[in-house]
ROROLO-793248 format. One record per residue (C-alpha): residue in three letters; chain; x, y, z. Coordinates in pm, 1 decimal. Layout:
(r ALA; A; (X; Y; Z))
...
//
This chain:
(r MET; A; (-2633.6; 1461.9; 1745.3))
(r GLN; A; (-2665.8; 1466.5; 1352.2))
(r GLY; A; (-2413.6; 1714.2; 1179.0))
(r ASP; A; (-2169.8; 1659.5; 1454.0))
(r ASP; A; (-1966.6; 1451.1; 1226.0))
(r ASP; A; (-1808.3; 1797.3; 1066.6))
(r ALA; A; (-1757.5; 1977.6; 1379.1))
(r PRO; A; (-1382.1; 2041.5; 1403.7))
(r TRP; A; (-1317.4; 1813.5; 1700.4))
(r ALA; A; (-1448.1; 1537.1; 1491.2))
(r LEU; A; (-1255.6; 1605.3; 1196.6))
(r HIS; A; (-939.8; 1614.5; 1408.1))
(r LEU; A; (-1007.3; 1282.7; 1565.3))
(r ARG; A; (-1137.0; 1090.8; 1245.9))
(r GLU; A; (-798.1; 1239.9; 1068.7))
(r ARG; A; (-613.8; 1105.9; 1388.5))
(r LEU; A; (-774.9; 753.0; 1370.2))
(r HIS; A; (-721.3; 731.3; 985.5))
(r VAL; A; (-348.5; 784.4; 1015.2))
(r SER; A; (-337.9; 534.6; 1308.2))
(r VAL; A; (-524.4; 253.4; 1129.2))
(r VAL; A; (-294.4; 304.3; 808.4))
(r ALA; A; (44.8; 328.8; 1015.1))
(r ARG; A; (-64.8; 19.5; 1240.0))
(r LEU; A; (-184.5; -202.6; 895.3))
(r ASN; A; (139.1; -100.8; 718.1))
(r GLN; A; (343.6; -219.4; 1040.1))
(r ILE; A; (169.1; -527.4; 1052.6))
(r ALA; A; (188.3; -595.0; 711.2))
(r GLN; A; (529.3; -554.8; 674.8))
(r ALA; A; (623.3; -767.2; 958.1))
(r ALA; A; (407.2; -1060.7; 808.7))
(r LEU; A; (621.2; -1026.9; 477.2))
(r ALA; A; (917.9; -1010.8; 694.2))
(r GLY; A; (800.1; -1325.6; 889.9))
(r GLY; A; (769.7; -1498.4; 556.9))
(r ALA; A; (371.1; -1462.2; 590.6))
(r VAL; A; (328.1; -1347.9; 223.1))
(r ASP; A; (-14.6; -1424.6; 153.1))
(r LEU; A; (-128.7; -1258.9; 455.6))
(r ALA; A; (72.4; -958.7; 411.9))
(r ALA; A; (-68.1; -946.5; 68.1))
(r GLN; A; (-412.4; -925.2; 229.1))
(r LEU; A; (-332.6; -673.6; 481.4))
(r TYR; A; (-202.2; -454.2; 199.4))
(r GLU; A; (-500.8; -495.2; -16.8))
(r LEU; A; (-723.6; -412.8; 321.0))
(r GLY; A; (-453.1; -101.4; 326.4))
(r LEU; A; (-556.0; 12.1; -6.7))
(r LYS; A; (-945.3; -27.7; 59.3))
(r VAL; A; (-864.5; 191.9; 380.9))
(r ASP; A; (-687.9; 460.1; 184.7))
(r ASP; A; (-569.8; 396.3; -197.6))
(r LEU; A; (-363.0; 695.5; -173.1))
(r VAL; A; (-75.4; 513.1; 66.7))
(r GLU; A; (184.8; 429.1; -185.5))
(r ASP; A; (326.9; 200.6; 69.5))
(r PHE; A; (52.6; -30.4; 20.0))
(r TYR; A; (117.9; -74.2; -344.0))
(r ALA; A; (492.7; -132.7; -286.0))
(r GLY; A; (430.0; -405.9; -27.1))
(r LEU; A; (161.3; -554.3; -262.0))
(r ILE; A; (405.0; -532.1; -527.7))
(r CYS; A; (674.1; -686.6; -310.5))
(r CYS; A; (437.8; -993.9; -203.5))
(r HIS; A; (339.8; -1023.0; -589.6))
(r ALA; A; (709.8; -1076.2; -671.7))
(r ARG; A; (769.8; -1319.1; -393.4))
(r ASN; A; (491.1; -1523.0; -473.9))
(r GLY; A; (623.1; -1534.6; -881.0))
(r GLN; A; (325.5; -1307.3; -959.0))
(r ALA; A; (491.6; -1084.2; -1193.1))
(r SER; A; (156.6; -1000.9; -1395.0))
(r LEU; A; (-19.4; -882.8; -1048.1))
(r ALA; A; (286.1; -683.4; -966.8))
(r VAL; A; (256.9; -511.8; -1276.8))
(r THR; A; (-94.9; -457.9; -1238.5))
(r THR; A; (-78.3; -328.5; -933.8))
(r TYR; A; (225.0; -85.1; -1018.0))
(r HIS; A; (-5.7; 57.4; -1311.7))
(r LEU; A; (-296.5; 81.9; -1064.2))
(r CYS; A; (-70.6; 305.0; -821.9))
(r GLN; A; (57.2; 503.7; -1108.0))
(r ARG; A; (-299.6; 580.1; -1243.3))
(r VAL; A; (-433.1; 652.1; -884.9))
(r LEU; A; (-138.3; 865.3; -797.5))
(r ALA; A; (-122.1; 1049.0; -1107.5))
(r ASN; A; (-522.4; 1127.9; -1136.0))
(r ARG; A; (-581.9; 1208.4; -767.8))
(r LEU; A; (-242.1; 1379.1; -651.7))
(r GLY; A; (-49.5; 1458.3; -995.7))
(r VAL; A; (250.6; 1273.4; -869.4))
(r MET; A; (413.9; 937.6; -1006.4))
(r PRO; A; (526.8; 651.6; -771.0))
(r SER; A; (843.9; 698.7; -581.4))
(r GLN; A; (1175.7; 536.2; -701.6))
(r ARG; A; (1122.9; 244.9; -454.8))
(r THR; A; (800.7; 171.3; -594.0))
(r THR; A; (946.9; 163.1; -932.3))
(r ARG; A; (1257.5; -19.8; -810.6))
(r LEU; A; (1010.1; -286.6; -666.5))
(r TYR; A; (825.2; -292.8; -1004.3))
(r LEU; A; (1131.9; -333.7; -1203.1))
(r ALA; A; (1244.4; -614.0; -1013.7))
(r ALA; A; (910.2; -773.3; -1015.4))
(r ILE; A; (901.6; -805.5; -1406.3))
(r GLU; A; (1252.9; -902.6; -1412.9))
(r GLY; A; (1171.5; -1219.9; -1209.0))
(r ARG; A; (1365.6; -1068.1; -861.7))
(r THR; A; (1231.7; -1019.4; -546.8))
(r ALA; A; (1377.7; -692.4; -388.4))
(r GLY; A; (1337.6; -688.9; -11.1))
(r SER; A; (1032.1; -662.4; 182.9))
(r GLY; A; (875.4; -351.4; 56.6))
(r ARG; A; (1069.7; -75.3; 229.9))
//
């Protein structure tokens, strides 16, 4: 039936599914990163950002992946994208954790798994 997409039950279901997909993507990406599959983790974090570009954990994980791969310039680019998206859409700055990951990346250190 057309128009049911905005029905309260559909909105609630859509939000629950969204939260579930975001959480599961983050969980799988973290596990991949912890297991040393950095490229797979990066792909999963990038997919996560396509699903929801307001999830800071996806940016933080991707920054960590870039740092582990020795790609400081990509880590910087990712941090600045995070900064811009969060500021423009939510009026907030990245968390201290994300900023620490960014600073570690530009200093050539890896700072854990993004958590």
